[in-house]
C-alpha positions as CSV (number, residue, x, y, z in Angstrom):
1,M,166.5,26.1,40.4
2,T,163.6,24.2,41.9
3,D,164.1,20.7,43.3
4,D,161.9,18.1,41.8
5,P,160.0,16.4,44.7
6,T,159.2,13.4,42.5
7,P,161.2,10.3,43.6
8,P,163.2,8.6,40.9
9,A,161.6,5.8,39.0
10,G,161.7,2.5,40.8
11,T,161.9,4.0,44.3
12,P,159.5,2.3,46.7
13,D,156.7,4.5,47.9
14,P,156.5,4.4,51.8
15,D,152.8,4.9,51.6
16,D,152.5,1.7,49.6
17,D,154.4,-0.2,52.2
18,V,152.2,1.2,55.0
19,G,149.0,0.4,53.0
20,A,150.2,-3.2,52.3
21,A,151.0,-3.7,56.0
22,R,147.6,-2.5,57.1
23,R,145.8,-4.7,54.5
24,A,147.8,-7.7,55.8
25,V,146.8,-7.0,59.4
26,V,143.1,-6.6,58.3
27,R,143.3,-9.9,56.5
28,Q,144.8,-11.6,59.5
29,G,142.3,-10.2,61.9
30,V,139.3,-11.1,59.7
31,S,140.6,-14.7,59.2
32,V,141.0,-15.2,62.9
33,A,137.6,-13.6,63.6
34,V,135.9,-15.9,61.1
35,A,137.6,-19.1,62.5
36,T,136.7,-18.2,66.1
37,S,133.2,-17.1,65.4
38,L,132.3,-20.4,63.8
39,Y,132.8,-22.1,67.1
40,G,130.1,-19.9,68.6
41,V,127.6,-22.3,67.0
42,S,128.9,-24.9,69.4
43,F,128.4,-22.7,72.4
44,G,124.9,-21.8,71.4
45,A,123.9,-25.4,70.8
46,L,125.5,-26.8,73.9
47,S,124.1,-24.0,76.1
48,V,120.5,-24.7,75.1
49,A,121.1,-28.4,75.4
50,G,122.4,-27.8,78.9
51,G,119.2,-26.1,80.0
52,L,119.6,-22.4,79.3
53,S,117.1,-20.5,77.1
54,V,118.0,-18.8,73.9
55,A,117.8,-15.4,75.6
56,Q,120.1,-16.5,78.4
57,T,122.5,-18.0,76.0
58,C,122.7,-14.9,73.9
59,A,123.0,-12.7,77.0
60,L,126.1,-14.7,78.0
61,S,127.8,-14.1,74.7
62,L,126.9,-10.4,74.6
63,L,127.9,-9.6,78.2
64,L,130.5,-12.2,79.3
65,F,132.1,-12.6,75.8
66,S,134.9,-15.0,76.8
67,G,134.7,-18.4,75.2
68,G,136.6,-20.3,77.9
69,S,134.5,-18.8,80.7
70,Q,131.3,-19.4,78.8
71,F,132.0,-23.0,78.1
72,A,133.1,-23.5,81.7
73,L,129.9,-22.0,83.0
74,I,127.5,-24.0,80.9
75,G,129.6,-27.1,81.5
76,I,129.2,-26.9,85.3
77,L,125.6,-25.9,85.1
78,G,124.8,-28.7,82.6
79,G,126.6,-31.2,84.8
80,G,124.5,-30.4,87.8
81,G,126.8,-27.9,89.5
82,T,125.7,-24.9,91.5
83,A,125.4,-21.4,90.0
84,G,128.1,-20.3,92.5
85,A,130.6,-22.9,91.3
86,A,129.8,-22.0,87.7
87,V,130.3,-18.3,88.2
88,A,133.5,-18.9,90.2
89,A,135.0,-21.0,87.5
90,A,134.1,-18.5,84.8
91,S,135.5,-15.7,86.8
92,L,138.8,-17.6,87.4
93,L,139.2,-18.2,83.7
94,G,138.5,-14.5,83.0
95,V,141.5,-13.4,85.0
96,R,143.7,-13.9,82.0
97,N,141.8,-11.1,80.1
98,A,142.8,-8.7,82.9
99,L,146.4,-9.6,82.4
100,Y,146.0,-9.1,78.6
101,G,144.6,-5.6,79.3
102,L,147.7,-4.7,81.3
103,Q,149.8,-5.7,78.4
104,L,147.7,-3.8,75.8
105,V,147.2,-0.5,77.6
106,P,150.6,1.0,76.7
107,T,149.9,0.3,73.0
108,M,146.2,1.0,72.9
109,L,146.2,4.2,75.0
110,P,142.4,4.1,75.6
111,T,140.5,7.2,76.6
112,G,136.8,7.9,77.3
113,W,134.3,5.3,76.0
114,R,137.2,3.4,74.3
115,R,138.3,2.1,77.7
116,F,135.0,0.2,78.1
117,A,135.2,-1.1,74.5
118,L,138.8,-2.2,75.0
119,A,137.9,-4.1,78.2
120,Q,135.0,-5.9,76.5
121,L,137.0,-6.8,73.4
122,T,140.2,-7.9,75.2
123,I,140.2,-11.7,74.5
124,D,142.7,-14.3,73.4
125,E,142.3,-13.6,69.7
126,S,142.4,-9.8,69.7
127,T,145.4,-9.9,72.0
128,A,147.2,-12.5,69.9
129,V,146.8,-10.5,66.7
130,A,147.7,-7.2,68.3
131,V,151.0,-8.4,69.9
132,S,152.1,-10.2,66.8
133,Q,152.4,-6.9,64.9
134,S,155.6,-4.9,64.6
135,A,154.4,-1.4,65.2
136,P,151.9,0.3,67.6
137,P,149.6,1.6,64.8
138,L,149.4,-2.0,63.4
139,R,148.8,-3.5,66.8
140,R,145.9,-1.1,67.4
141,L,144.4,-1.9,64.0
142,G,144.8,-5.6,64.6
143,F,143.2,-5.4,68.0
144,W,140.1,-3.5,66.8
145,V,139.6,-5.5,63.6
146,T,139.9,-8.8,65.4
147,G,138.0,-7.8,68.5
148,L,135.0,-6.3,66.7
149,G,135.0,-9.1,64.1
150,V,134.9,-11.8,66.8
151,Y,132.3,-10.0,68.9
152,A,129.9,-9.6,65.9
153,G,130.5,-13.1,64.6
154,W,130.5,-14.9,67.9
155,N,127.2,-13.4,68.9
156,L,125.6,-14.1,65.6
157,M,126.8,-17.7,65.6
158,T,125.7,-18.1,69.3
159,F,122.2,-17.1,68.3
160,L,122.1,-19.4,65.3
161,G,123.4,-22.3,67.4
162,A,120.9,-21.6,70.2
163,L,118.1,-21.6,67.7
164,A,119.3,-24.9,66.2
165,G,119.8,-26.5,69.6
166,D,119.8,-30.2,69.7
167,A,119.2,-30.4,66.0
168,L,122.9,-29.9,65.3
169,G,123.9,-32.9,67.4
170,D,127.5,-32.7,68.6
171,P,129.0,-29.5,67.0
172,Q,132.5,-30.9,67.4
173,R,131.9,-33.5,64.6
174,Y,131.9,-30.6,62.1
175,G,135.4,-29.6,63.2
176,L,134.4,-26.2,64.5
177,D,136.2,-26.9,67.8
178,A,139.5,-27.1,65.9
179,A,139.0,-23.9,63.8
180,A,140.0,-21.5,66.6
181,S,143.0,-23.6,67.6
182,A,144.2,-23.8,64.0
183,A,144.0,-20.0,63.8
184,F,146.1,-19.7,66.9
185,V,148.7,-22.1,65.6
186,A,148.9,-20.0,62.4
187,L,149.6,-16.9,64.5
188,L,152.2,-18.5,66.7
189,W,154.1,-20.4,64.1
190,P,156.2,-17.5,62.7
191,R,157.3,-16.7,66.3
192,L,158.8,-20.1,66.9
193,R,162.2,-19.3,65.6
194,A,164.2,-19.3,68.9
195,R,164.8,-21.8,71.6
196,Q,162.7,-20.0,74.3
197,P,159.4,-19.8,72.4
198,V,159.8,-23.4,71.1
199,A,160.5,-24.6,74.7
200,I,157.5,-22.8,76.0
201,A,155.2,-24.1,73.3
202,I,156.3,-27.7,73.8
203,V,156.1,-27.6,77.6
204,G,152.7,-25.8,77.4
205,A,151.3,-28.5,75.1
206,V,152.5,-31.3,77.4
207,V,151.1,-29.6,80.5
208,T,147.8,-29.0,78.8
209,T,147.6,-32.6,77.5
210,V,148.3,-34.1,80.8
211,L,145.9,-31.9,82.8
212,V,142.9,-32.0,80.4
213,P,141.6,-35.4,81.7
214,V,141.9,-34.5,85.4
215,I,140.9,-30.9,86.0
216,P,138.0,-28.7,84.9
217,Q,137.8,-27.3,81.4
218,G,139.8,-24.2,80.9
219,L,142.1,-24.6,83.8
220,P,144.7,-26.6,81.9
221,V,145.3,-23.6,79.7
222,L,145.9,-21.4,82.7
223,A,148.3,-23.9,84.2
224,A,150.2,-24.0,80.9
225,A,150.3,-20.2,80.8
226,L,151.7,-20.2,84.3
227,V,154.4,-22.7,83.5
228,G,155.3,-20.7,80.3
229,A,155.7,-17.6,82.4
230,L,158.0,-19.3,84.8
231,I,160.1,-20.6,81.9
232,A,160.4,-17.1,80.5
233,L,161.3,-15.7,83.9
234,W,164.0,-18.3,84.6
235,W,165.4,-18.6,81.0
236,P,169.2,-18.5,81.3
237,D,170.7,-15.1,80.5
238,R,173.4,-16.7,78.4
239,W,170.8,-18.3,76.2
240,R,169.1,-14.9,75.7
241,A,172.4,-13.3,74.7
242,G,173.1,-16.1,72.3
243,E,169.7,-15.8,70.6
244,A,170.0,-12.0,70.4
245,A,173.4,-12.3,68.7
246,G,172.0,-14.9,66.3
């Protein structure tokens, strides 16, 4: 007697669950990429307004590809700072991407040319989408969809913004500066279900708000990240146990 391999009617197909999960990750990655890419118009316009040429502006996005570092660089140059100070500030802000890379390597397992692509595409957005997934294959999918999407969109929008230049006026009045932030909030919101992430989010927001008026652009985020890391390190063990049990 031959067993019938066909599952009973109404039994969920695991392949359907996997496909649905992958589609959800793709949608998430694409939405983050679109929201982030739109702000590239701001960088292109502000860079040209700050004295860089269209070619120089596009080269920054193609090679540096780190929004915080790029804005810091053009902000210092546009304000009359030296090239050395601009490069130093951009490099300091880029340190966080190296830390992201250390976090992603065990999941991404890069080999050959993929190591270079991984390094180039390791940014806030691709890391956030990747680590928010529940399984390694979904993390890898989220990273590549988001990273490639942001890279293509950011560079395209940088070029368009650079061509438009001063004709756009202040890009922030279109709300593009808030698009990327809104995408991050959407990613983080489902994770704010325990006391530790809520505490870190609140303290990080306070630290950033206090420091924005007094230190260079981009550094408040690094300071908030450091404070968040210290909170996570010193979080009382009894609270961890209580949250795990809950």
